[in-house]
N, C-alpha and C positions, 0 to 999 in steps of 0.2 A: 183210292180204294171205292169200288161201288158194289153193294149189296143189291141182290135181285128181289123185287117185290113178290111175295107168296101170295096165293089165293086166300082170300079173306073169309072167315067163317060169318055166318049170319049175324053173330052177336059181336058188335063192335068191341074192340079191345082198348080204344081210348076215348076220352072225353070229348077230343075233336072231332073223332069220327062220329060219336053218338050225336052231337049238336049238328054237324053237317047233314047226316041224315035225316034230321028232323026238319030242317030249314031249307034244303037244296033240293032241288028236283031230282028224280032217281037216276037221269042220264048224267048229270054233273057229278053225282055221288059216286057213281061207278067210274067216271073218268079219274077222278081225284084219288079212289081208294081201291079202284078194282086193279087186276092184274096189267102188267105192261104189254101184254100181248094184245088187249084191247085198245082201240082207237090209235094206231101207231102214228099214221100221217099226222093227226091232229096234235099228238103230242110232241113230235117233231117240232111242227110250226109253232105250237105255243112255246116250248122250250127255245126256239130261235127268237121269237118275239121278245121272251122275258130276258134272254141273254143279251139282246140288243139295248133294250132299255137300261138293264143293268150296266150294260158297256158305257152308255152314255153318261149315266149317274157316276160311275166310277171314273170315267174321263175326267169329268169337269172337277170331281173332288181330287183327283190326283195332279192335274196339269193346270188348274187354273193359276197356281202361283208360280209356274215355271215359264220363263221367259222364252218364247218361241214367235217366229213369224207367223203370220196368218196362213200362208201356203204349208208350212210345217204342221202348224196344229190342224188343218183339215187331213193331211196325209195321215199324220200319226194317229187322228181320231177316228178315220175311216178304218184302218188297220186294227186298232183296239177294239172297235166295237164290232168288226167282223169276227175277231178272235173269240171275244164274249159271246157272240151269237151261236158260234160252233160249240163253245163250251156248254151254252144253255142247251143246245139241240142233243147233244150225245152224252153228258155228263150230269148225274144227279149230284155227285158231289160237289161240282161247281154251283149248281142251282142252290143247293142247302147252303153252302158257304156264304153265297150272296144275301141269302134271308137271315143266316146268322149274324150278318153285319148290325142289323136293326138292333137287336138285343146287347150285342157287344158295345155298340154306340153308347147304350145307357149304362153299361157296365163300366169296368177298370179301363179299358180301351178308350172308350168315348171321354172318361175323365181325364185321361191322358191328352187326347185331343183337346180338350177343352182347357187343360194346364196350358198347353203350349200357345193355344189361343190368347188365354188370359195374358201370358208372358209377351205375346205380340202386341195385346192392348196396352199393356203396361210400357212396352218399348215406345209405341205410338203415342201414348197419353203421357203419363207423369215424367218418364226418362226424356222423351223428345222435349217436352216442356220445360225440364231442368235446363237441358242442352240449349234451347232457344233463348231461355230467361239469362243464363250464364252467358251466352254469346252475345245476347243484347247489352249487358252490363259491360262486358269486356270492350264491345264496340264503343259503349259510352265512355268507358275511361280511355280509349284511344282517340276519342273525338275531343276530349277534354285535354288530353296531353298534346294533341295537334294544335288546340287553341292556345294553351300556354306556350307552346315553341313557337307559333306564330307570334304572341306578344313579346315573347322574349327576343325575337329576331327584330321586331320594330324597335324595342327598346334600345337593343345592343347598336341596330343601325344608326338610331338617334344619337347614341353615345360616341360611336366611332365615325360618323361621317364628317364632322369637323377635321378630325385627324387626316382622314383620307383626302379631303379637300386641300389641306395643308401639303400633304406628301405630293399631292398631284401637281400643286402649283410649283412647288419646288422642282418636280421632275420637267414641267413645262419650261422654267426659268434657268434651266441648267446652263444653255450657252451663255446667257448673260452674266450667270455666276462665274462661268469660266474666263470672260471678258473681264469681270471685275477683278478675278484673282491674278490675271496677268498684268493688269495696271499696277495693283499692289507690289508685284514682284519686281516690276520695273522701277518703280518709285524706291523701292527698298533696297535696290541694288547700289545706289548711291552710299546709301550707310553701310552698306556690306563691304564696299570698296574702301570706304574711310578707315572702317575698323581693321578690316582684313588685309587691306593693301599694304604693299612693302615699298613704300615712298615717303619722301619728307625727311629722309635721314640716310647717314652713310652705314651701309652694312658692313663696312670693314671694321673689324674689331668689334662687333655687336654680337658676340655668340650667344649672350642671354636672350636675345629676341627670339633666336631659332630653338633655342632650347627650353623654352617656355613649357609648362605642364597643364595650362589652361587658357582659355582665352583671356580671363582676368589678369594673368601675369604677362600674358604676351601683349595685351594691349597697354599695360602699364609701361612694360619695357620698350615698347614702340613709342609712347608718347615721351618718354625720358629721352629715347634716342633723339627724337624730333625736335625736343627742346635743346637738346645740345647742338643738335645740327643748325638749329637757328642761331645759337649764339655763335658758333663757328663761322657761319655765314655772314653775321653781323661784323664780326672781327675782321673777316677776310674782307668785306666790302669797305670797311672803314679804312684799313690799310690801302687798299685800291684807290680810295678817295684821297688819301696823303699824297700817294705816288702820282696820281693825276695832277692834283693842284701843285706839286713839285715840278712837274715838267711844265705846266702852263706858267708857273712864276718864272721859271728858268728863260721859258720862251719870250716872257714878256719883258723882263730886265736884260739886256743884251750886255750890260757892262759886267766885265769878269770881276771876281771877287767880290762886287758890291752885291751882284744878285746872289752870290752865295751866302752872303751875310744876310741879306734881307730875307731869302727864302729857307732860311735855317729851320723855322717854325714848322714848315712843311715836312720835315724830316720826324717829326714827333709821332710817328706811327705807334709807339709803345703805349701811347694813350689809349689805343682801342683795345688793349688788353684788360682795360676795366669791365669790359663787358663780360669778363669771366665771371665775375660776381653772380651772374644768373644761373650759373651751373649748379650751384648750391642749392637755389631755389628750385630748380627743376627736380632735383632729387628729393627734397624734403617737402615741397607744398606742390606736387603736381595734383591738378583737379580732376581725380578719377575716383568715383563712388566705387565702394566696396563690393556690390553686388551688380557692377555694371555687366561684367563677363557672363554671369550666370543669366540675367535678363536677356542679354544679346543672343545667347545661345538657344534659349527658349523661343525668342522671337524669330529667330533665323529658322529654327526648326518648322515653326508654325508656317513662316512664308514659304518655306521648300513644300511642305505638303499641300499648301494652299496652291502652288503652282504646278501641282500635279494635275492630269487629266481628270476633270470635275465629271462624275456620271452619277446619275440617280435612277433605282429601279424599285418598283413597288412589288413586294414578295408577299404573298398571302400563304401563310400555312395552315395545311388542313389536318386537324387532330382526328384520328380514328377513335371514335366514341364507343364505350361498351354497350352491348345489347340489353334492352330491356325485354323480359319475357320472351327471348329470341328474336326480337325485332329492333333494328336501328332506329333510335328516335330521331336521328337528323332526317330520315327520309320520311314519307307519309306513314305515320303509325297506324291509321285506320286502315290502308289499304293492306300493309303487310299483315296486320292482324287478322283482317277478312280472308287474305290468303291462307294463313294458318287454320282458320275455323273451317274453310273450304276444304282443305286436307282431311281435317277431322270428320267432316261431314261425309266424306266419299268412304271412309272407314265405317261411319255408322250406318250408310246405306248398304255397304256390304254384310253387316250383321243384320240388317232388316232382312236381305235376301236370304241369309242362312235360315232365319226364323221362318220365313215363308217356305223354304225348302223342307224344314223340319214340320212343318204343317202337312206337306204332301206325304213326307215319310211316315208320319203319324197316322194319316189315313190309309196307307198301305199296311201299317202293322194292324189296323182293325180287319182288314181281310185275311192276312196271314194268320191271326188268332182265330178267326171265324174257320179258316181251312184247316188248322191244327186241331181244333176241338172236334171237327167232323172226323178226322182220320184217327184221333185216339180214340172216338166213340166206336169205330168200325175194328180197331185194332186191339183194345184193351179192355176187356170185359168188366174190368173193376172201375174203370174211369167214370166219375160222376155217376155212377150207379147205387144211389141211395134213396131212391124216391119211392114211396107207396104209391103206386099208379094205379089206374082203373083195372088193369091186367092184373096187378098183384092183389088187388081186392077179389077178383073174379076167382082168382085160384083159391084163395083162402075161404072164400064162401063155398066153393065146390066141395073143397077138404071137409069143411064144417058140416056140411050136408051129408056127407059120406061117413061121418063119425070117425073121421081122422084127426090127427093133430093139426092145429092150425095155429095162427100167429096173432091174430087180431082179437081182441085188443093187446096191444104190445106191453110187455112189462117195463117197469120205469126204468130199470137199467139198461132197456134196450132202445129206449128212445132216444139216446145218444147218437146211435149209429144210423137211424132212419129218419127221413125227412118226409113229412106231409106236405105236397107241393100245393095243397088248397088251404093251408094254414096261413094266417096273416103274421103270425109270430114269428121272430127270426130265431133260427135253430142255432144253438151253440156252435156248430162247426161252421155257421155262416157269419158267426159275429165278428170274427178276426178280421177277414177282409173289409168288412163295413167300418172297424176301428182304424184300420190302417187308411182307408180312403178319408175318413174324417181328420186323422192327423196330418194327411197330405194338404186337404184342402185348408186346414186351420193354419198350418206353415205356410202356405201360399197367400193366405189371406193376411197373415201377420206381415209377411214381406211386401204385400201390396199397400197395406196401411201404413207401414214406414215410408215407403216412397212417397205415397201421398201426402203424408205428414211433411216430410222434406219439402215436397214441392210446395206446400201451402205455406210453410215458413219462409223459404226462399222468396215467394211470391210477395208475402207481407213485408220482407225486408227491403226487397227491390222497389216496392210500391211506396215504401217510406222513404227510400233515397230519391225516388223520383219526384216526391212532393216536397222533400227538405233540402234539395241541393242545388236549386236553382240559383245562379251567381250572376251579377252585372259587373262587367270589366270595364274600367274608365282609365284610359292611358293618356296623360296630358303633359307636355313638356314645352318650354319657352326656352330659346338659346339665343344669348345675343353677346356678341363679344366686338369690342372696338378699340384697338391699339392704335395710338397716333405717335408717330416718330418724326421729330423735325430735324432740320439740319440738311446740308448738302455734302458733307463730307463722306469718305469712303465708308467709314463703319456707319454712319447714317444710312447709306445706300444698302449695304449690306443687312442690316436689320430691318429695313423695309422689305427686303426681298424674302425674308424668313420669318421673323415674327409677325409681320404684317399679314402673313397668310392667314393667321388665326382670326382674322376679322371676318366672321361668319355670323349668320343669324338663322334660326328655323323655328317655326311652331308646329306642334303636333297635339292633335285632340283626337282619340280613338274611341267610339263606345261600341261595346259588344256585350253579348250575353252567351250561356252555355244552354239555351233552350232546345236548341237542336240536338244537342249532345245527351239529353237526359233520356235514361233509359225508359222503355215502354214494356213493362212487364206484361205476360200473358197469363190469365187463369185457366184452369180447365173448364170447359163447359159441361152441362149435364149429361150429353152424349159420351163423353170420355168416361164419365163415371158408370154410366149405363152399360158400355161395352166391356167394362171391367167387372162390375158386380153382379150383372145378370149371368155371366158365364160361371162365376163363383157360387151363386145360388143354384144353378142347374147342377153343378158339381156335388153341392151337398144333397139335392134332390136325388142325383144318381147314386150316392152313396147309400141311400134307403132303398131306391128302387133296384140296386144292384142284385139284392138277393132273389127277387122276383124275376128279372130278366135272365138270371143265370138258371132258374128253373125253366124259363121259356125256351131256353137252347135246347134242353132234351126233348121238348115237345116237337119242335121244329125238325130236329134230326131224326126223331121216330117217325116223323111223318113221311120222309124219304127213305128211310130204312127200317120198314114195320118188322122185318124177319130179324134183323138184328137186334132190334129192342125186344122182341119176343124172348130170344136166347139170353138176353141180358138179365130181364125180369126172373124167368127161371132160375138163373144162377143165383140171383140175390136171394130169391124165396128158399130155394133149397139150402143156400149157406146159412140163412136165419133159422132153418128148422134144425139144422146141425148144432147150431150155437144154443137154441132151446133145449135141446136133448141134453147137451152138457152144460146146462145153466147151473144145475145145483153144484156140481162138481167144481165148475170154475169159481163159483162165488166161495164155496168152502175153502178152496185153495188160497183165493185171494184174500180173504177175511183173515185166515190163519197168518199169511205173511204181512199183511198190513198191520195185525196186532203187534207182532213182533218187531216191525221195522217202522213203527208209527213216529212221526217227526216230534222230537222231544220240545222243540220251539213252541209247537202248537198246543201241546199238553200244558206248558206253562203259560201261555196265554189264555188259555179257556179256564185254567185254575185262577187266574188273578181277575178275569172278568166274573167269575163265578162269586169270588169274594166281595166285589163291589156290587153284587146284586144284579149283575147283567149277565145271564149264562146263555151261551149259544149251544143250538143243537144241531149236530152235522150228522146227516145220514152216511154211514160207511159204505153202502151198497152203491146208491147213485150219486153220492159226492154232492150233496146239496143240503142247504140250511133247511130246518125243519121247525115248525112252530111247536111250542112246549105242549099244547094240548094235542098236537098230532105226533109227538115223539114216543116211540116205544123203547125203553131201557131195558137191555137184558137183566133179568133178576138173579143172575148167578153171582155167587160172591166172588169179589175181585174183578169181574168182567165191567167194563165202562163203554162198551159198543153201543151205540144209539142207531136206531132204524126209523125210517119213515113208516107209515101205516100200510103203505102199499107194497114196499119191498119187504116189509116183515109177512105180509100175506104171500108174496110171491116165493119167499123161502119156508113156506108151511108152519110158520111161527116157531122156527128153530134157529138159534143162534149159533151158526157153524164156526165162530171165532172161538167158542169155549166148549162147543160140543165134542165129547171124546172121540178121538180118532179112530179107535179100534171098534167103535159102536157104529152100525150102520144105521143111517136114518132113512127116510123116503128117498128112493131112488126113481129116476125117470127111466123110462124103458130107452135102452140104447140102440134100439132097432126100430125101423120103420118100414114095413114093407112097400108102403106107398111113396116114399122119398125117392126122387128122380132128379136127374141133372139135365139140363140142355145147353149145348155149347154150339 
């Protein structure tokens, strides 16, 4: 909304106009405060230049934190500056909003911008430094873990290498083992045939040999059968010998009867039966050990297994290890940890981008706040209309000279609703935003101090770790094994092929340290502290200056909309005149209700303070503390109302809290023929 500038009177209605009239040339004064119909071309050109310059400043304030290519930045900048130039050329609302950004930057909006800037500095300072130090310590831990893993691998390799060599030699000599086993099998076959073979006896009538339950029983039965078989063979051969000798004797002696007589001894073949005595010996004293069968079975089983195809393979089993901090310790711990931190860094960069975007967004809120102030100034006549301006004083002086009711000096009870813009003191209505601002700054400063303290503590801890965790590692090992196996038997050859493989020797001497793994903590420099505390100090200063910059907003808006400002001041003055007319009645009604509904807790507190000799005096009209020498206490019996000297004078020295209701005190005239309103 844009208000049209009206023709000025000869007497300036604002202090700004009075100052400009004194120090500026008349032409410049007319250009600034004259009607809009004067100098139209110059006004348009000046507005376009002002809009272009404002557009450049706004563009850099809004877009410097937004990522764009150079071409996009140039195109967007030209379009933005062009729009701002058009706004400055044709809109007083735009020009006023741009100027209002400067007091807004010193006010609450600027404090918000600085708060985001402080958060950005905190993130780039202590938070980023904490992240860097923690990452450095974590990398140091990963480096130490890698170093320990490397040493463990070296020691484990040193311990397992002899066994691996033994196994490898066994694998390489598998063919020779196979040949040796075949030779053993062939040689043992003779023993197996002797024990398990079915020869040397007559199987007829030897059912016990076939029905034996074990090798021991079978071998005992076979031995007995063979012993019996030998005895039978001896008897048979003895009888055959007698038969042969009989025939030879008969052939040698040809004389009948004589040869029969002489050769009769050759018929004594019954003498061969004497060999049957050995049958009892075979049964009772057979030379077979009691555990021969069990031993043979085991030896036979071993030889059978040895005779199988001999193969050797080296099998390495890889066990999956549990992760530590999400990282596999068998892999390069430092690289894995760096990858994890790189992912966290990407997230941190995104957060930094959001903070940069908030900086630009906060800058936008400064402009929207200024624009909203101008709109409310032109639409709402009550908005920020509490100042005793120069025009307000001119109206009051003019009425005072005409002998009419005037307002200045204000009564004490009226001073709470109006603000003197030239007063350096903070008005009670302006105090609450200042307190809220200081609380925001204090909470932010506390947060910053906590982060700086945490960063300092972590730095000292990490520096202590860096200075006292230097370690030197020394891994030394000497291994020498020499096993000598003599002989040329089969067992000796087997042992030389197996146990002889353990004849190994190795020497190991490794010296290292964790110097390259020690953390290197980083401390904040002075610039980091300055980028944090200078904005905090500026925020504190803004809390104090906010009161005066808020007053300056009305001055700037009144410069662009003087007609609206005049209507607002007329409305405010007439409203205060009406309140002055009804001042006595309002105070009478207020004091009566306040006396009836006074807070009991306050009365008890004042009574207790009075007993201890510390009495507080509180004015019931202006609600302020009063010194004892300036307090006026109502003299009526039972009335405890206290007034300050000025309020007592403003009430014409009458206590309306206890004044009879049916009696009429001094009355203000309820009508004023010269009271007028301007909207």
